[in-house]
DRENKOLDO-330756 format. One record per residue (C-alpha): residue number from 1; residue in three letters; x, y, z. Coordinates in steps of 0.25 Angstrom, whole numbers. Layout:
N
  num  residu     c1     c2     c3
  NUM     ALA      X      Y      Z
...
***
This chain:
699
  num  residu     c1     c2     c3
    1     UNK   -142    -63      5
    2     UNK   -140    -67    -10
    3     UNK   -150    -64    -20
    4     UNK   -156    -76    -28
    5     UNK   -149    -80    -41
    6     UNK   -154    -75    -54
    7     UNK   -156    -84    -66
    8     UNK   -144    -78    -72
    9     UNK   -133    -69    -67
   10     UNK   -138    -55    -69
   11     UNK   -125    -50    -75
   12     UNK   -127    -60    -87
   13     UNK   -142    -57    -89
   14     UNK   -149    -45    -96
   15     UNK   -155    -36    -85
   16     UNK   -169    -39    -89
   17     UNK   -167    -54    -88
   18     UNK   -160    -54    -74
   19     UNK   -172    -55    -65
   20     UNK   -168    -44    -56
   21     UNK   -182    -44    -50
   22     UNK   -183    -59    -47
   23     UNK   -171    -58    -38
   24     UNK   -172    -44    -33
   25     UNK   -187    -41    -33
   26     UNK   -194    -30    -39
   27     UNK   -188    -16    -41
   28     UNK   -178     -8    -49
   29     UNK   -165    -13    -55
   30     UNK   -155     -3    -60
   31     UNK   -144     -9    -68
   32     UNK   -131     -3    -74
   33     UNK   -127    -11    -86
   34     UNK   -113    -17    -87
   35     UNK   -101     -9    -92
   36     UNK    -91    -14   -101
   37     UNK    -76    -10   -100
   38     UNK    -72      3   -106
   39     UNK    -77     17   -106
   40     UNK    -73     31   -109
   41     UNK    -61     30    -99
   42     UNK    -55     17   -105
   43     UNK    -57      3   -100
   44     UNK    -66      2    -87
   45     UNK    -70    -11    -80
   46     UNK    -83    -18    -85
   47     UNK    -94    -18    -75
   48     UNK   -107    -26    -74
   49     UNK   -115    -14    -70
   50     UNK   -124    -13    -58
   51     UNK   -138    -15    -54
   52     UNK   -147    -11    -42
   53     UNK   -161    -16    -38
   54     UNK   -171     -7    -30
   55     UNK   -181    -17    -25
   56     UNK   -196    -15    -22
   57     UNK   -193    -21     -8
   58     UNK   -184     -9     -6
   59     UNK   -171    -17     -8
   60     UNK   -160    -11    -15
   61     UNK   -149    -20    -21
   62     UNK   -137    -16    -29
   63     UNK   -128    -26    -36
   64     UNK   -113    -26    -39
   65     UNK   -104    -37    -44
   66     UNK    -93    -32    -35
   67     UNK    -89    -41    -23
   68     UNK    -87    -37     -8
   69     UNK    -73    -42     -4
   70     UNK    -71    -33      8
   71     UNK    -69    -20      1
   72     UNK    -82    -13      5
   73     UNK    -88    -13     -9
   74     UNK   -101    -18     -4
   75     UNK   -103     -6      4
   76     UNK    -98      4     -6
   77     UNK   -107     -1    -17
   78     UNK   -119     -1     -8
   79     UNK   -116     14     -4
   80     UNK   -115     17    -19
   81     UNK   -129     10    -22
   82     UNK   -135     17    -10
   83     UNK   -130     30    -14
   84     UNK   -136     29    -27
   85     UNK   -150     24    -22
   86     UNK   -150     34    -11
   87     UNK   -152     23      0
   88     UNK   -144     19     13
   89     UNK   -133      8      9
   90     UNK   -141     -2     18
   91     UNK   -152     -2      8
   92     UNK   -143     -7     -3
   93     UNK   -141    -22     -5
   94     UNK   -128    -24    -13
   95     UNK   -127    -37    -20
   96     UNK   -112    -40    -25
   97     UNK   -104    -50    -32
   98     UNK   -115    -59    -36
   99     UNK   -113    -63    -50
  100     UNK   -128    -67    -52
  101     UNK   -133    -54    -47
  102     UNK   -123    -43    -49
  103     UNK   -117    -35    -60
  104     UNK   -105    -42    -67
  105     UNK    -92    -37    -61
  106     UNK    -78    -39    -65
  107     UNK    -73    -40    -50
  108     UNK    -71    -33    -37
  109     UNK    -56    -29    -40
  110     UNK    -49    -17    -45
  111     UNK    -56     -7    -35
  112     UNK    -67     -7    -45
  113     UNK    -79     -8    -36
  114     UNK    -81      7    -34
  115     UNK    -77     12    -48
  116     UNK    -86      1    -55
  117     UNK    -96     -6    -47
  118     UNK   -100      6    -38
  119     UNK   -102     15    -50
  120     UNK   -110      5    -57
  121     UNK   -119      3    -45
  122     UNK   -120     18    -43
  123     UNK   -125     19    -57
  124     UNK   -136      8    -55
  125     UNK   -140     13    -42
  126     UNK   -141     27    -46
  127     UNK   -150     23    -58
  128     UNK   -159     15    -48
  129     UNK   -161     28    -40
  130     UNK   -164     36    -53
  131     UNK   -174     26    -57
  132     UNK   -181     26    -43
  133     UNK   -182     41    -44
  134     UNK   -188     40    -58
  135     UNK   -198     30    -53
  136     UNK   -202     39    -41
  137     UNK   -203     51    -51
  138     UNK   -213     43    -59
  139     UNK   -221     40    -46
  140     UNK   -220     54    -41
  141     UNK   -222     61    -54
  142     UNK   -210     70    -51
  143     UNK   -197     71    -59
  144     UNK   -185     63    -54
  145     UNK   -177     75    -51
  146     UNK   -188     79    -40
  147     UNK   -185     65    -33
  148     UNK   -174     59    -25
  149     UNK   -170     46    -20
  150     UNK   -166     44     -5
  151     UNK   -166     33      5
  152     UNK   -173     23     -4
  153     UNK   -185     33     -8
  154     UNK   -187     43    -19
  155     UNK   -194     56    -15
  156     UNK   -196     70    -20
  157     UNK   -185     78    -16
  158     UNK   -188     85     -3
  159     UNK   -199     76      1
  160     UNK   -197     65     12
  161     UNK   -207     54      6
  162     UNK   -204     46     -6
  163     UNK   -205     33    -13
  164     UNK   -196     21     -9
  165     UNK   -188     14    -20
  166     UNK   -195      1    -17
  167     UNK   -208      7    -20
  168     UNK   -203     13    -33
  169     UNK   -199      0    -38
  170     UNK   -209     -9    -31
  171     UNK   -217    -12    -44
  172     UNK   -206    -13    -54
  173     UNK   -195    -22    -59
  174     UNK   -187    -12    -66
  175     UNK   -173    -13    -72
  176     UNK   -166     -1    -76
  177     UNK   -152      1    -83
  178     UNK   -143     12    -78
  179     UNK   -135     20    -87
  180     UNK   -120     23    -86
  181     UNK   -123     37    -84
  182     UNK   -124     37    -69
  183     UNK   -134     44    -60
  184     UNK   -125     40    -48
  185     UNK   -122     50    -37
  186     UNK   -109     57    -37
  187     UNK   -100     54    -25
  188     UNK   -101     68    -21
  189     UNK   -115     66    -18
  190     UNK   -115     53    -11
  191     UNK   -122     52      2
  192     UNK   -121     37      5
  193     UNK   -109     33     -2
  194     UNK    -96     40      2
  195     UNK   -100     39     17
  196     UNK    -93     30     27
  197     UNK   -100     17     27
  198     UNK    -97      5     35
  199     UNK    -98     -9     27
  200     UNK   -113    -11     26
  201     UNK   -110    -26     30
  202     UNK   -100    -22     41
  203     UNK   -108    -29     52
  204     UNK   -109    -42     45
  205     UNK    -94    -42     43
  206     UNK    -91    -40     58
  207     UNK   -101    -49     63
  208     UNK    -98    -60     53
  209     UNK   -111    -60     46
  210     UNK   -105    -56     32
  211     UNK   -105    -69     24
  212     UNK    -92    -69     16
  213     UNK    -89    -80      5
  214     UNK    -82    -89     15
  215     UNK    -95    -88     24
  216     UNK   -104    -94     13
  217     UNK   -110   -107     17
  218     UNK   -120   -115      9
  219     UNK   -128   -127     13
  220     UNK   -121   -140     10
  221     UNK   -108   -132      7
  222     UNK    -95   -140      5
  223     UNK    -81   -135      6
  224     UNK    -71   -136     -5
  225     UNK    -56   -136     -7
  226     UNK    -47   -135    -19
  227     UNK    -34   -142    -23
  228     UNK    -25   -130    -26
  229     UNK    -12   -131    -34
  230     UNK      1   -131    -26
  231     UNK      6   -118    -34
  232     UNK      0   -108    -43
  233     UNK      0   -113    -57
  234     UNK      1   -128    -53
  235     UNK     -7   -137    -62
  236     UNK    -15   -149    -57
  237     UNK    -10   -162    -65
  238     UNK    -17   -173    -57
  239     UNK    -26   -175    -45
  240     UNK    -31   -187    -38
  241     UNK    -45   -185    -32
  242     UNK    -50   -200    -32
  243     UNK    -47   -202    -17
  244     UNK    -57   -191    -13
  245     UNK    -68   -195    -23
  246     UNK    -76   -203    -13
  247     UNK    -72   -196      0
  248     UNK    -85   -193      7
  249     UNK    -89   -178      8
  250     UNK    -78   -174     -2
  251     UNK    -80   -170    -17
  252     UNK    -68   -168    -25
  253     UNK    -68   -160    -38
  254     UNK    -57   -161    -49
  255     UNK    -61   -152    -61
  256     UNK    -49   -148    -70
  257     UNK    -39   -141    -62
  258     UNK    -48   -140    -50
  259     UNK    -48   -150    -38
  260     UNK    -56   -148    -26
  261     UNK    -64   -155    -15
  262     UNK    -77   -151     -8
  263     UNK    -81   -157      6
  264     UNK    -90   -154     18
  265     UNK    -79   -146     25
  266     UNK    -66   -138     21
  267     UNK    -57   -148     28
  268     UNK    -62   -160     20
  269     UNK    -61   -153      7
  270     UNK    -47   -148      9
  271     UNK    -43   -162     14
  272     UNK    -48   -168      2
  273     UNK    -41   -159     -7
  274     UNK    -28   -161      1
  275     UNK    -29   -176     -2
  276     UNK    -29   -174    -17
  277     UNK    -17   -179    -25
  278     UNK    -14   -168    -35
  279     UNK     -2   -166    -44
  280     UNK      2   -152    -50
  281     UNK     11   -147    -61
  282     UNK     17   -135    -53
  283     UNK     26   -125    -61
  284     UNK     38   -120    -55
  285     UNK     37   -107    -47
  286     UNK     47    -97    -42
  287     UNK     49    -94    -28
  288     UNK     50    -80    -21
  289     UNK     65    -79    -24
  290     UNK     62    -81    -39
  291     UNK     49    -74    -41
  292     UNK     55    -60    -46
  293     UNK     62    -66    -58
  294     UNK     51    -75    -61
  295     UNK     41    -64    -62
  296     UNK     50    -56    -70
  297     UNK     52    -68    -79
  298     UNK     38    -74    -81
  299     UNK     29    -64    -87
  300     UNK     14    -68    -87
  301     UNK     10    -75   -100
  302     UNK     -5    -77    -97
  303     UNK     -9    -65   -105
  304     UNK    -15    -58    -93
  305     UNK    -12    -43    -95
  306     UNK    -23    -37    -87
  307     UNK    -14    -32    -76
  308     UNK     -3    -26    -85
  309     UNK      0    -12    -90
  310     UNK     11     -4    -97
  311     UNK     13     11    -98
  312     UNK     24     19   -104
  313     UNK     25     34   -105
  314     UNK     37     42   -110
  315     UNK     51     37   -111
  316     UNK     54     30    -98
  317     UNK     68     25   -101
  318     UNK     74     38   -105
  319     UNK     67     45    -93
  320     UNK     73     35    -84
  321     UNK     87     36    -90
  322     UNK     87     51    -88
  323     UNK     81     51    -74
  324     UNK     91     56    -63
  325     UNK     84     47    -53
  326     UNK     81     33    -57
  327     UNK     75     22    -48
  328     UNK     74      7    -52
  329     UNK     67     -2    -43
  330     UNK     60    -15    -42
  331     UNK     48    -17    -32
  332     UNK     42    -30    -28
  333     UNK     29    -35    -22
  334     UNK     26    -49    -17
  335     UNK     15    -58    -20
  336     UNK      4    -56     -9
  337     UNK     -9    -62     -6
  338     UNK    -23    -56     -4
  339     UNK    -26    -63      9
  340     UNK    -41    -60      9
  341     UNK    -47    -62     23
  342     UNK    -57    -72     16
  343     UNK    -50    -82      7
  344     UNK    -56    -87     -6
  345     UNK    -69    -94     -5
  346     UNK    -81    -98    -13
  347     UNK    -94   -106    -11
  348     UNK   -100   -113    -23
  349     UNK   -115   -118    -24
  350     UNK   -122   -125    -36
  351     UNK   -137   -125    -38
  352     UNK   -139   -133    -50
  353     UNK   -130   -128    -61
  354     UNK   -129   -114    -55
  355     UNK   -117   -110    -46
  356     UNK   -116   -100    -35
  357     UNK   -102    -96    -30
  358     UNK   -100    -87    -17
  359     UNK    -85    -83    -18
  360     UNK    -76    -72    -13
  361     UNK    -72    -66    -26
  362     UNK    -69    -52    -32
  363     UNK    -73    -57    -46
  364     UNK    -87    -64    -45
  365     UNK    -91    -63    -59
  366     UNK    -77    -68    -64
  367     UNK    -79    -80    -54
  368     UNK    -92    -83    -60
  369     UNK    -86    -84    -74
  370     UNK    -74    -92    -69
  371     UNK    -83   -102    -61
  372     UNK    -92   -104    -73
  373     UNK    -81   -106    -82
  374     UNK    -74   -116    -73
  375     UNK    -86   -124    -70
  376     UNK    -91   -123    -84
  377     UNK   -105   -117    -81
  378     UNK   -112   -105    -86
  379     UNK   -108    -92    -79
  380     UNK   -123    -89    -77
  381     UNK   -123   -101    -68
  382     UNK   -113    -96    -58
  383     UNK   -116    -86    -47
  384     UNK   -104    -80    -40
  385     UNK   -107    -72    -27
  386     UNK    -96    -65    -19
  387     UNK   -100    -63     -4
  388     UNK    -92    -54      4
  389     UNK    -78    -58      3
  390     UNK    -67    -56     13
  391     UNK    -57    -49      4
  392     UNK    -51    -51    -10
  393     UNK    -40    -40    -13
  394     UNK    -40    -45    -27
  395     UNK    -38    -60    -23
  396     UNK    -51    -65    -26
  397     UNK    -53    -64    -41
  398     UNK    -53    -79    -45
  399     UNK    -63    -90    -46
  400     UNK    -56   -102    -41
  401     UNK    -63   -104    -28
  402     UNK    -76   -102    -34
  403     UNK    -73   -112    -45
  404     UNK    -68   -122    -34
  405     UNK    -81   -120    -26
  406     UNK    -90   -122    -38
  407     UNK    -83   -135    -43
  408     UNK    -83   -141    -29
  409     UNK    -98   -137    -27
  410     UNK   -102   -143    -40
  411     UNK    -96   -156    -37
  412     UNK   -100   -157    -22
  413     UNK   -114   -153    -25
  414     UNK   -114   -143    -13
  415     UNK   -109   -129    -11
  416     UNK    -94   -128     -9
  417     UNK    -85   -118     -2
  418     UNK    -71   -116     -6
  419     UNK    -62   -107      2
  420     UNK    -47   -105      3
  421     UNK    -39   -107     16
  422     UNK    -30    -95     19
  423     UNK    -18   -104     14
  424     UNK    -26   -107      1
  425     UNK    -28    -92      0
  426     UNK    -13    -89      0
  427     UNK     -9   -101     -9
  428     UNK    -20   -101    -20
  429     UNK    -25    -86    -21
  430     UNK    -17    -77    -30
  431     UNK     -8    -66    -25
  432     UNK     -4    -51    -28
  433     UNK      6    -53    -39
  434     UNK     21    -50    -35
  435     UNK     26    -38    -42
  436     UNK     40    -34    -47
  437     UNK     41    -19    -50
  438     UNK     52    -13    -58
  439     UNK     52      2    -57
  440     UNK     61     13    -63
  441     UNK     59     27    -60
  442     UNK     66     39    -65
  443     UNK     65     53    -59
  444     UNK     71     67    -59
  445     UNK     80     71    -47
  446     UNK     67     78    -40
  447     UNK     60     65    -41
  448     UNK     51     68    -53
  449     UNK     48     55    -61
  450     UNK     53     54    -75
  451     UNK     53     39    -78
  452     UNK     45     27    -72
  453     UNK     46     12    -76
  454     UNK     38      3    -68
  455     UNK     37    -12    -71
  456     UNK     29    -22    -63
  457     UNK     31    -37    -64
  458     UNK     19    -46    -61
  459     UNK     12    -36    -52
  460     UNK      2    -29    -61
  461     UNK     -1    -16    -67
  462     UNK     -9     -8    -57
  463     UNK     -3      5    -53
  464     UNK      8      4    -63
  465     UNK      6     19    -67
  466     UNK     13     28    -57
  467     UNK      4     40    -52
  468     UNK     16     50    -54
  469     UNK     20     59    -65
  470     UNK     31     52    -73
  471     UNK     33     55    -88
  472     UNK     40     42    -92
  473     UNK     34     29    -87
  474     UNK     33     15    -90
  475     UNK     25      5    -82
  476     UNK     22    -10    -85
  477     UNK     20    -23    -79
  478     UNK     21    -38    -82
  479     UNK     14    -50    -76
  480     UNK     21    -62    -72
  481     UNK     18    -77    -72
  482     UNK     17    -77    -57
  483     UNK     21    -90    -49
  484     UNK     10    -87    -39
  485     UNK     -5    -84    -42
  486     UNK     -7    -69    -43
  487     UNK    -18    -59    -45
  488     UNK    -25    -46    -41
  489     UNK    -22    -40    -28
  490     UNK    -28    -28    -21
  491     UNK    -23    -16    -30
  492     UNK    -17    -26    -40
  493     UNK     -2    -22    -43
  494     UNK     -4     -8    -38
  495     UNK      1    -13    -24
  496     UNK     14    -17    -31
  497     UNK     16     -6    -41
  498     UNK     12      5    -31
  499     UNK     22     -1    -21
  500     UNK     33      0    -32
  501     UNK     30     14    -37
  502     UNK     28     21    -24
  503     UNK     40     15    -18
  504     UNK     48     20    -30
  505     UNK     42     34    -29
  506     UNK     47     34    -14
  507     UNK     61     29    -18
  508     UNK     61     41    -28
  509     UNK     57     51    -18
  510     UNK     68     47     -8
  511     UNK     78     48    -19
  512     UNK     74     62    -23
  513     UNK     71     66     -9
  514     UNK     56     70    -11
  515     UNK     45     68     -1
  516     UNK     37     55     -6
  517     UNK     24     62     -4
  518     UNK     28     75    -11
  519     UNK     34     67    -22
  520     UNK     21     60    -25
  521     UNK     13     72    -24
  522     UNK     22     79    -34
  523     UNK     21     68    -45
  524     UNK      8     61    -43
  525     UNK     -1     64    -55
  526     UNK    -14     60    -50
  527     UNK    -20     71    -42
  528     UNK    -29     62    -33
  529     UNK    -17     54    -29
  530     UNK    -10     66    -25
  531     UNK    -21     70    -16
  532     UNK    -21     56    -10
  533     UNK     -6     57     -7
  534     UNK     -8     71     -1
  535     UNK    -19     66      8
  536     UNK    -11     54     13
  537     UNK      1     63     16
  538     UNK     -7     73     24
  539     UNK    -14     62     32
  540     UNK     -1     55     35
  541     UNK      6     68     39
  542     UNK     17     65     28
  543     UNK     24     79     29
  544     UNK     24     79     44
  545     UNK     29     64     46
  546     UNK     39     61     57
  547     UNK     52     55     53
  548     UNK     60     46     62
  549     UNK     69     33     60
  550     UNK     60     21     56
  551     UNK     48     29     53
  552     UNK     44     30     38
  553     UNK     33     36     29
  554     UNK     30     32     15
  555     UNK     20     36      5
  556     UNK     14     29     -8
  557     UNK      2     33    -17
  558     UNK     -6     25    -27
  559     UNK    -17     27    -38
  560     UNK    -24     14    -42
  561     UNK    -39     11    -46
  562     UNK    -42     26    -47
  563     UNK    -39     27    -32
  564     UNK    -27     35    -25
  565     UNK    -20     31    -13
  566     UNK     -8     37     -5
  567     UNK     -2     29      8
  568     UNK      8     34     18
  569     UNK     14     24     27
  570     UNK     21     27     40
  571     UNK     30     16     45
  572     UNK     40     13     56
  573     UNK     52      3     55
  574     UNK     58      0     68
  575     UNK     73     -3     70
  576     UNK     70    -18     68
  577     UNK     65    -14     54
  578     UNK     51    -18     58
  579     UNK     40    -10     51
  580     UNK     28     -4     56
  581     UNK     18      3     47
  582     UNK     13     14     56
  583     UNK      3     21     47
  584     UNK     -3     21     33
  585     UNK    -10     33     28
  586     UNK    -18     31     15
  587     UNK    -25     42      7
  588     UNK    -35     36     -3
  589     UNK    -44     41    -14
  590     UNK    -54     33    -22
  591     UNK    -63     43    -28
  592     UNK    -77     44    -21
  593     UNK    -77     36     -8
  594     UNK    -89     27     -7
  595     UNK    -87     22      7
  596     UNK    -76     29     15
  597     UNK    -76     19     27
  598     UNK    -74      8     17
  599     UNK    -63     15      9
  600     UNK    -55     18     21
  601     UNK    -56      3     25
  602     UNK    -51      0     11
  603     UNK    -39      9     12
  604     UNK    -36      3     26
  605     UNK    -37    -11     21
  606     UNK    -29     -9      9
  607     UNK    -18     -2     18
  608     UNK    -17    -14     27
  609     UNK    -17    -24     15
  610     UNK     -6    -15      8
  611     UNK      2    -17     21
  612     UNK      2    -32     20
  613     UNK      8    -31      5
  614     UNK     17    -20      9
  615     UNK     23    -27     21
  616     UNK     21    -42     22
  617     UNK     13    -49     12
  618     UNK     20    -58      2
  619     UNK     17    -72     -3
  620     UNK     29    -81     -1
  621     UNK     30    -93    -11
  622     UNK     40   -104    -16
  623     UNK     37   -113    -28
  624     UNK     24   -106    -30
  625     UNK     19   -110    -16
  626     UNK     15    -99     -7
  627     UNK     23   -100      6
  628     UNK     15    -91     15
  629     UNK      0    -95     13
  630     UNK     -6    -90     26
  631     UNK     -7    -78     35
  632     UNK      3    -83     45
  633     UNK     14    -82     34
  634     UNK      8    -72     25
  635     UNK      8    -58     32
  636     UNK     -3    -49     31
  637     UNK     -5    -36     39
  638     UNK     -9    -38     54
  639     UNK    -15    -28     63
  640     UNK     -1    -25     69
  641     UNK      4    -21     55
  642     UNK     -7    -11     53
  643     UNK     -3      4     53
  644     UNK    -12     16     56
  645     UNK    -20     17     43
  646     UNK    -25     31     39
  647     UNK    -34     33     27
  648     UNK    -37     46     20
  649     UNK    -48     44     10
  650     UNK    -50     55     -1
  651     UNK    -64     55     -6
  652     UNK    -66     60    -20
  653     UNK    -81     60    -23
  654     UNK    -78     68    -36
  655     UNK    -72     55    -41
  656     UNK    -78     41    -44
  657     UNK    -75     30    -33
  658     UNK    -63     22    -37
  659     UNK    -58      9    -31
  660     UNK    -52      9    -17
  661     UNK    -50     -6    -13
  662     UNK    -36     -7    -19
  663     UNK    -28      6    -20
  664     UNK    -26      9     -6
  665     UNK    -16     -3     -5
  666     UNK     -6      1    -15
  667     UNK      1     12     -8
  668     UNK      3      5      6
  669     UNK     16     -3      2
  670     UNK     24      8     -5
  671     UNK     20     18      7
  672     UNK     25      8     17
  673     UNK     38      5      9
  674     UNK     41     19      7
  675     UNK     39     22     22
  676     UNK     48     10     25
  677     UNK     59     17     17
  678     UNK     56     30     24
  679     UNK     58     23     37
  680     UNK     70     15     34
  681     UNK     77     18     21
  682     UNK     73      4     16
  683     UNK     66      4      2
  684     UNK     58     -9      1
  685     UNK     54    -12    -13
  686     UNK     47    -26    -11
  687     UNK     33    -29     -5
  688     UNK     32    -34      6
  689     UNK     41    -24     12
  690     UNK     44    -31     25
  691     UNK     54    -43     27
  692     UNK     52    -51     39
  693     UNK     43    -40     45
  694     UNK     55    -30     44
  695     UNK     59    -19     34
  696     UNK     71    -24     27
  697     UNK     84    -17     28
  698     UNK     88     -4     20
  699     UNK     88     -6      4
***
């Protein structure tokens, strides 16, 4: 149940003026102030802090700006708060992604929930616990070190009776600011966090009681549809709406470049939009046959450099020229779609001048700002709430659906819901960028790396730096003026860059005749990554693998978002060149594990998603128009495609928890490609790997 709306969003109001106790009731609020970018270790993401309320009615509420988009963050953050407050997880109500009530958050992406939100929440909850113990110490006349908090009660150590948290705060409206010097419990001493925990709302999921964004229904709600451009980048030059102005039950909105309709049901709204006569200025677009030279010849000019990087170490050209072994290769990865189970959806409702939008988004605070700007209203008058959302994978960063619903709701005088059809999701959402990766490798005759030149066109900067010892190195990337809409995808460019790097390393090991696992273990610089590789090889039985025609084994590793992964693939290619991925073994390390059950599911889910990008997934396009906008034509993994999935989790309670939602995907494609080569002698350097469902002939 949603809490009442405050007078102003709490993140934009001084703590003393927020009216916490009007909304939450009497009690204790412990808050961690926002943190700006920077710090001793260099740049770090800004955070909006955290706050926790311990109520006089016994309710414990924790607040986080992160969104739950199917990755299990709700359960993980609840475990962290419960750990610090020494209560069962069921005692904690976690309020997430409500821009009126929650701490500001830059967004649920980049695997930052555990490194940022979890740490902030732990600090705030730990401060609340320390404050409760201090209140009990005053009541008991004992020093705080004589007391302990456990199961919602503060008691003298060794005694069974004590005072409940609710009783300690029942006559108080107290706000305390937590310092950045944390009293949080080290992972080595966790009792609640770190234990296998089923999703706290799992029963609601399997019974259908969980209310996702597309389940939100409000009294009097209308349904909206939007006039979409024929291609990405097309500009609306003229539209005739007069014929629909007086149609009963239909409201048409034309504001700037936005045109849409609201009606009593989705079919009426879509039919109305289909009748609009619109003219567009459509720039010429390359097709698939022309895309590679187009991307190379059209660098981006929009000034967006957030996803670019360049590093140079040593004298690369001289080292490459002297190297007895030289590889020069180009690897390619296709545009692919996010294919969330729940398509883009938003519901907007006006109450006077104040707007509430329920939307499936990974960036609720960004959506708030963009909605306010588009509708020319104050940010304080926009409330964005993200209910449970059926997947994001980096594909739900924008505010377009929320803005559309808000415009239509304002004109209609009713709440309005806008939701993409599956075809619209394919046509009008953005894609993972296509990548062209040029790679030159120089090595000694024993395989020792001496030169590494790596250039990515259009894909991005993630995972540009190899985890191997190489004295002469140059890596960079350039972004292109893409003819298709493109944006973040799970693990960003690490899916593409890791595919190219790990494929090239495998090629090198074959040339010099060194075992692929042994080579990596010899030259990996990162000790944690070396440990992960060793565990994967042991679990997969690498040294004892059985060889016979058509059977292949491949390995790949990756280091991203401060997590480490190693994947070993086992495949069979039959005489008709049909591929079966028999087994994927993945070892994974992400620091201290908060919830082993969920982490295992994350790795398994990423492995399945990675198979899609490795084997089948590719957006087909011509003249800027998507040619396969549906699941009947865009191939994703099916149950019959799934191999045996084995996951080896490596817990490091001596290390901070790092992000785990993205990194497991990045080693799947290269491991499978390397296994195909092992089975057939065919080296595949483009994703997806399969052509018409079969492995191409030798290359």
